[in-house]
N, C-alpha and C positions, 0 to 999 in steps of 0.2 A: 617187287619185295618178297613174293612168294617164294623164291627160293631160299632167302635170308631164313624164312619162318620154318623151311623144313630142314635142309642137309646141313646147312652151317651152325643152327641152333643146336642141333643133336650132337654135332661135333663139339661144339663148346661146351655142353654139358658133359659131354666125356672127357674132354680135357682137364674142366676144372674139378672133376669128381676123383681123379687121379692126383698123385703127389707134384708136387712142384717141379719146374722143369730144370733146376739146377740137381734136384735129387734125382730124377730120372738119367739125366747126364752122367751122373757118377756111376750108377749102377748099369749101364748100358754095357751088354757084353761085347767083347771082340768079335769082328765079322769073321765068318768060317774062312774066307779067303786069306785072311792074314797070317802071315807065319808067327809061331809063340815067341813072344819076346823074351830076349834075354833078359835075367836079375839084374835088374840097377844096382847100382852101387851104393852101397849104403851111405845116406845122407843124414844130416844132423836133423835132432827132432823139431818139427814145425807144429804150431797150433792148428788144429781143427777148425777154428774159428774164421768166420768172415774176414777177407781182407780190401784192401784197396777202395775203391768205388763199392763193390758190393756192400761193405761195411755201412759206409755213408747212407746208400740207398735202403739198406735196411732199416737205420734210426729214421731216416725221413718217412718212409712207408709206415711204419709204426706208430712215431710219436706226431706226425701230421696229418692233415685230410689229403696228401698227397704232393708231389714236386710241382713246382712251376720252373717255367724255364729260369735257368742260373741258379736256382737253388743249390743241385749239385756241386756247381763251382763255388759258389760261397760257402758252404760247409766244409769243402775240401781245403778252401785257403785258411779256414778260421780252425780246423780241427774238429772232430765230431765230437770229442770230449768235452771242448768249451761251448759248443753249440748247445748238446744237451745241458750243460751247467746253466745259460744263460735261458734256456726254455723254462727251467724252473722257477725263474725268477722274472716273471712277466712283466712286473713294473718297471725294468730295467729297459726294455725293448720300445724302438720307437713305433708309435701306433698313429701318427698323424694321418696318414693316409687312411687307415680305417676310422678314425674320428671323423674324418671329412664326409666319408660315405654314410656313417651312422648319423650325420646331421640331417639326412633325408626324413629320417622319424622321431620329429620332438617329441610325440605323445609317449615314445617307448622311455622317456625320462621322468614322466609323470609319476605320483603316488595310485595308489589303487584308488583312493577316493576320488583324486582329480579324474583320473580316467572316466570313472562312473559317472560324475557329474558332466565333465564337458565331450564324452561320447558315450553316451547315456546307454546301457541296458535295456532289453525288453521288460525286465522288472521297474527301472527306475521309470521309463515311459508309461508302462501302465498306473504307476504310485502318481506319477503327473497328471494323467488322465483323470484320477479318481478325486485330485486335489490333495494327495497325502504329501506331494513335495512340492515346492513353487517350482513355476515355469520362467526361466530367465525374461527380463522383461525386455530386452533390447539385443541389437546386434546379431552375428551368424548364429550363436548357441540359442538364440530366441528362435530363429527360423530351423534350426536341427528339432528341437522339441515341439515347436508346431507341425512340422512337416512329421516327425515319427508319431506323433500322437495321430495326426489326420490319417494315417496309414493303418496306426491301430484299430482306430473305429472303424474306419472303412471295411478291415477285415471282418471285426466283430459285427458289423452290419452284415454282412455276405454269410455271416456264419448263421445268423439268427433268419435270413432269410431260407438260407437252404432248410434248417431246421421247420421253420414255418411251412416251407413248401413239402417236405415230407409229412408233416401233421396234416396239411389240407388235403393232400392225394390221400392218406391213408382215410381221412373222414368221410372225403368223397366216396371213395367205394363203399363204404357203411352208410352213408346217409341215406334218409327218407325224403324225397321230395317234398319241398314247402307248398302250402296250399297256394295254387295261383301261379306257380311258377311255368315258364314257358319252355318248352324244348327247344335247344339249339342255341339259347341266349345263356348270358351268364347269370346264375341262379342262388336263391337263398337255399342252403340246406342245413338240417339240424344235426349237430354230430351227438352220438350218443354219450359220450364223456361230459359234455356242458349243456347240452340240449339248447344251446344259443346260437343264431344264425352264424354262419362262417362264409366270407364271399370267396368261391373259387369261379375259375375259370370253366365252363362248361368242357371244352374239348379235351382238356388233360390235365385238370385238378391244380392248376397252377396259380398262385397267389397273384393278386392284381396290382401289389405293388410295383412301381417303376423302378428300372435299373437307373443308378446314377449315371449321366452321361459324361465320358471323357473329353476334356477340352479338343480341339482339332491341332493335329500335328503343327509344328510351326515350319513354315515354308523356307526354300533354301536361301530366299532373301534375310530373312530374319536369323536363320542359323549364321549366316556370314558375316552378317552384322555385329551380332555378339563375338564373334570369333576374332574378329578383326579389333575388339576392345583393348585397350593396355590391361594387364595382368590385374590390378588392383579393380579396375572399373568391371571388367569381365567377371572377378567374384562377385563384386557386390549386387551386379545384374542376377546372378545366381541365387544370391539371398534374398533378394527382394520378392523372388516369385513366390507364387503360391505353391502347395505341393502336387496339386495335379499338373499345373504348369510346367513345373521343376521336371517332374518326372517324364512327362510327355516329349520334353526337350532334350532329355538325355536319350530316350527312345529311339529319337529322330536321328542322332546322331549316326554317321558310318564311321568305318574304321579310321582314316584319315583324319575325320573330323574330331573324332574322340582324343587324336594325339596331338591335335591344335587346341583344342579345348585346355588340356593341362601345359602346353607350351609355354615355357618362361614362368611359370608359376614358381614360386619360393616355397619350401616342404610346408610352411605353415598353411599358405593358401591352398595348396593340394590337399591337406588335411581338414581345411573346412569344405572343398566340394566332397571329398570322399564321405564326410560326416552328414553331409545334406543328402547323400545317396543311400548309405549304410552305415550308421556309426558302429554297427556291432562288429560287421565285417572289416570294417577297417581295423580294427582293434587287433582280429585275427590275422589279417593280412600283413600288418607291420610287425606282431610279434614274431610271424614266419620269416619275413623278410630280413628284420634284422639278425637272426639267428644265422640264415643262410650267409649274411652278409659278412659276419663276423667268422664264420668256417671258411669262407673262400677267400677272404683279404686280411684277415688278421697275420700279423708277423709272430703272434705268441700262440704259436700253433697246438701246443702242448696244453697249453690252456683251455682252447677250444675243445681238444679231444676230451682232454678230464670232465669239461663242463659235460659235455653230450654222455660220457660214461655215466657221471653223477644223475645226470636227469632221467637217464634209463634206469639206474638203480633205485631212485626215489621216484619212480614214474607217477605222474599226476595226468590224468585224462583231461584233453580240451574239453570236451563236449559233457563233462560230468554236469555242469548245470550254466545257466545263463553267466554266472559271475566269476568261473573257473578263468578263462581266458584271461579277464582284468587281472587276477590274482598272478597268473602265469608269469606277467610282465615281471612284478617284483620277484617272484619265486625265484625266476633265472638269473635276473640281474642284481639281488641283494641277497639271496641264500646261495645259491647254489656256486655260479662261477667265482665270487669272490673266496671262497673255501675250498675251490675244487684242488688245489694241491698244499693246504694244510691239515689241520690235525682232523682225522676222522669225528673225534667226540665233538669237535665245533661243530661239522657240519650236521652230525646228527641230531644235535640239538635243536640249530638254527632250522632243521626240517621239521622236528617236531612241534617247535612255535609256530611254523608257517601256516596260515588261513589255508592256502590252497591244499595243503595236506591234510590237513584237520577235516576239510570239507569232503576232499576226495575220499578219504576213507571214513568218513561219518564220524569220526571222535567228536566234532563239534555239537553234535545231537545225543551223545552217551549220556546217562546220568545213573548215579549209583541208586542201588535198590534201597539203601536205608538213608539215602542222603535228605538232609531237610527239604528239597525241593519235592522229590518222590512222596514222602511223608504228607507234605501239604495236598500235593495231587491225590492221595488217598484218601485224605479228610475231605476234600472237594467231593469226590466222586461218591462217597458214603453219605454226604449231605443232599445227593441228588440222584436217587437211586435209579430214576424213571428218565435221567436226561439221556439224550442222545449221546453215546459213548465215541470220542475221538479212539485212534490208536496210540496205546500208553508209551510215552516214551520210558526207556529203560536203558540198561546196560549193552552197549554196541561193541563187538570184540574184535571188529573188522579192522582195524588201527594196530591193536595190540598184535593180532596174530601177524600182521604182516612185518609189523616192527622188528619181531623175531626171526621170522623166516625167511624173509626178502631182504630185509635192511642191515641186520647184525648176525645172529648167529645160524643162519642157514637151516635148511629144513632137516639136516641129523645133528643140528647144535645142541640136543640132549634137553630139549624143553619136553613139557605134557601139556596137555588141555587145561590142567588146572593153574599151569603159570598161566596161560595166556588169558583165562579169567582174573586171575589177579592183577594181572599187567593192566587189563582193561580198568579195574577198579583203582589201581595207583592214579591212571591219567583220566579218568572221570573229572569233570571240571574244566577240563582244557579244550576251550572253544573258541568261537569266533564271535566278535562283538559287532553285532549289526554287519550281518555280510552282504545284503541286498546295497548297503550303502557302501561297502569298502572297508568296513573296519577290521582292525587287527586281532593280535591275539589276544585272548582274557581267560584269567583262572576265575571261575565262577564257584565261590566256596560252598554255595548251596545245593549244587550239583554234585559236589565233590562227595564220594563214597567215605565213610567214617570206619575209623579202626584200622589197626594193624594190617600189613599184606604179607604173605611172605611167598618170594619169588626165588626159581632155582635154589631152594634153599635157603635163602637169607631171609631172614626178618625185615621188613621196610617199616619203621614206626610211623604211627600217625602225626603227619606234617604239612599236611596242604599240599601247595603246589611244590615243595621242597623234595615230597615223596617222587616225584617225576623226573627231578635232575638227580636224585640218586638213583633212582632205576636205569636212567639212560648213560651213566657213568659206568655202572655195573654192566649193562650190556657191552658197551663200546671198548672194555678193555678185558673181556673174556677170551680166553684163547680160542674158541670157536670163531668169533667174532674175526681176529686176527686171520685165523685160516679160510675163513668163507671170503673175507675182503680179497686177498690174496690171491684164491684160485680166481677169481672172477678178474683180477687184474691182469694175472697169467693168460688168463684165457683172451681177454683183449688184446694182449700187447704180444704173445707169444707163440699160441695155437689152441686150437680145440679141445686139446686132451694134454695140457700142460705137464712137463714131469712134476712129478710129487716132492722130490729134492728139492726143487726151484720153489715150490709153495711154502716148503717148510722154511726155507731160508728167510723168503719174503714176511711169513707169519712172525719168525725170530726176530726181524728187525722191525717189524710193527709194534712188537710187545714192548721192545726196549728203546722204542723211540716215543713212546706214548701214542702210539697210533698217526704217525707224523706220513702222510701219504708220498710227500717229497724224497723220504728216506727209502721208503719201499720200493719206489720207483728207482732210486739210484741202485739198489740191491739187484733189481731185476735188470737193470739196464749194463750191470758190471758181472753179469751172470754169463758163464759159457753157454747155458742152455739159449739165452736170445742171440749170440751170433752164430749159433751152429748152421750150416750149410743146409740142412735139412728144413730149418724153419722159415729161409729165403724164399719170398713169394709163396707161400704156402697157406695163408689166408684168405678165403675169398671176401672182397668186398661187401659191405651190406650195400642195398639201396643208396643210403645217404651217403656213405663213404665214395661209392662210384660215381652220384650225380657231381657231388662236390670237387672230387679229384678229375673230373672230365672239365669241369669250368677252370680249375687251376691249371691243369697241363695245357690247357688250349689258349691260356692266358685271355679270356673271354672278358669284355667289356660288357659290366650288366647295369643296365637301369632299369630292371623290371624283373625281380624274383618271382612271379607268378607262374610262369612256365615251369620252372624248378620245383616249385611245390605242386605242380600239378603232375610233375614227372614222377615224383615219389608217391604220390597217392596212386598213380597207375602202377607202380612197382610193388604196391603193398606196403610202404612205409611212411605214410602220411607223418609229418612232425607233430610232435605232441600227440599222435593221434592210436597209442597202444592202449587199448580200453583195459585189459587185466593190469593189476597192480606190479605183475612180472616184468612189464616193458616188452621191448622187442630182444629177441635172443641173437646171437651173434653167430651162432654154427652155419658152417656153409650148406647143410642139409635144407636149412631154412628158406634160402635163397637160389640154390641151383635147380632149375626147371626148364624147360623147353621153352614156355610160357613168360617166364623171368626172364631169361636170357632174349628172346626175342623182342621185349619192352625196351634191353637195356639197348641192343643195337639201333633198334630204331630212334631211341633217344639219342643215341650219339652219330646219326646220319643225319637228324633233323637239326641238332644242336650246329654241327658243323658246316651245314649248308645254309645257316642263318636263317634260318624260316621260324625261330622262335623270336614273339617280338618283343624287343627292347635289350636283345643280345646280340653282340657283333663278334665275330672272330675274323682274323685277317690272318693267312699262311703265307700270303708273297710280300714281302718288305716291299715299300713303296719305289725303292730307289732300283729294285731289282728290273723293272721293266723295260728301261732304257737299255740296259746291259744285256737282257734277252734279245731284244730287238737287233742290237748291234752284232747278233752272232749269228742272224739269220741270213742264210746265203741264196734265198729266193726260192728254196724248194721247201714245203709244207712239212715234209718230214723234220727238217732241220729247226721247225720255229720253236719248239718247246722242248723241254727236258721230257726223255721217256717216263712213263710211269715208274719203271724201276728205278731210275735214279731220284725222282720226287719221292717214293715210297721210303727211300734211305734216308732222306733229309727230313722227312717228317718224323720216321720212326725216332730218328734223334732226338728231336724235338720233344715228341709225346711222350715216350715210354721209354725213360730212363731205364739202363740196363738192356734197352733193346729188346726183339721178340726171338724166338727161336726159327731156325731156316723152315721148318715145316709151317709154321704161323706166316712167315713172309710169303710163301709160294701161295699158302690159301688166301693171304689178302690180295695178291695180283690177280688170281683167278677169278675171285671174286669181283675185284675191279672191272675185268675183263666181261665178264657176265653181266653185271649191273650197268655198264656202258653199253653194249651189245642190246640189251633190254630196253635201255633209253632211247636210244636210235632207232630200232625197229618201233616203238611208240610213238616215235615224234615224226617219223617219216624223214628224217634230216641226216645228213653226213655226221659222222662223230666229230664234237668242237674240236677235239684237239688235234684233229688231222687237216683242221680248216687253215689255208694260207693268211695268215695275220695281217690286217691293213694297216695297224697303228699300234702304238705303245698299250691303249688302254685296252683294245682287243686282246692283245695278247695275255694283259694281266686278267682279264677276265675270263678267258678259256683256262688260263693255268688254274685259278682258282677253282673254277667247276672241277677241274681233274682233282686239285688237290684235297676239296671237301668231300669227295667219296673216298680217297685214300685215307684221310684223317680220320674219318668216322668208320672205318673198318678198322683201323689201329685201335681205336677208342673201344671198340668191341673185342679186342683180341683177349685170349685166355691171360697173356701176360698182365693187359692194363687191368684185368678183372683182379687179379690177384693182388695182396699186397704183402 
């Protein structure tokens, strides 16, 4: 794979940094050996827009996460205009297959409060350990709490032991030998800090507290006995184990045994096992898995693309605090996705009331300087001048600033720092009720700044929570917001530097429609700029777009999304992982580098070779094995189709619109290099040259050939563009 890391990755960087293939083809000069062409007869005017399948592929590549086998033919039969109209109305689209897949994640339908109780966060476990929240009395949930509390207390004990050890070691170094101490034996020393005897080990100053012994690991007979149990009995056995025994059992399981552990379990039973292992991790894993499931398998692709757009626009970082993953479930499900194609003002107001956003940008802790709560805090501090003072709460401008700069007006939207401060004052009191318990939005009058405010030259009268509603309406309907949102949409769907005329028309539609996102997208869809040949395959896919489109193009059957989330992390785009409120960028410059393209190529080769656990891809139809054998004339060369033939078949399957001749040559050359390297490394003859003995061997040999060719095609410049 070293050659891939070198020459091919550099070549990909150069190609992806250049204009798209169709644009290059249109501007290619005439070869010097050719005679000057005679002037062609004058023809009737023809539009410069994309036509035929290129037009369909432009729509599919921009408004979906990539084509699946059969998508091109389906849209060709329906008509691209009708298909786009249907995508604007996701409720009219059959999603029965998607819903059956989402049924794997029942917890993703729970409220935030239920999630925090049934899959407790670290804060909930600490409160339970301190007796502040009740521990469920029986059942699997009781076991989850008891196990998590045991792990928490074990960590606390280890932490205390380390601190004691460090203190004892330092004390021993400073200690004065006690009267009657015997050299070479544990002794009593007097520490200068306490002048009290402290037990230390004479050789290294170690504390004498014995470590808690772990239970012995189960033997193979015990493991096999449990794995052979029916699903319900197997889960009950896990629930009945003590925390040390459960952890020891899970550590003892090998790869196939882990698969057997979850075999035949229904989704609820799998969640019980996952919660016993680590409830917080289960929430994170299911949140990401359901997101990728929707992106890959949803038929309402435009809704998912727009959900991704708005999740990035209204970014919330997954690891802001322990409660954020729990709130993100509802944030995506109840706030973003249902409004992804609706009115922008509705979406803006929903995000402003969302606990996920208020916690992420710290508005939940903001307090008006002259609010009743602030005055009460000042009075309390005055009564206790000598008391230890905690960091005072006050006005927090984080959300106010990002609300204008990132969510509505844009950085050049005409606001000032004074406006930021006034917006922050308007939004004081917009907080979250008991966030560690999963509470919802709460307006706290006591924290709200009294008096009128002035934002962007407009006076907002004192009116409690209604001030914020008035502010959001004002921001959503500003021309600057219309231009900012339209520009971001044009960047996502047209190009990194979209034509200003297109942005202006989209902004005009935004204002005339009351911020209706579907209407703005219609304007974009019907614009000549969207269908211009020079924007066809001109945008480089982000890691998310690349990974999802590879899964869709290869028609992968995925039972485990973890390898895909790992791949996104390795490519620098973990789901919900953008730390700053700006979210991820969409420019090609952010994603085109030698290292990034090597990661993509290695992912493609690993995906197509079926080396990702829980993901299966088949490139040879089952019915083809017998027909291939029937064609064999007894010679090895005639046993299988040549790589050239298979490349053409796979190219048509995986890369709608095909690849350029130069890419095709590069793929076949790299195929030969990699095949030779594999043969030299194994010391065996090339598999595709071996005489097949039976249909199964034919299929296996062809599959290995196809896997390498498919991986190279998924790493091609044409596939990495959209």
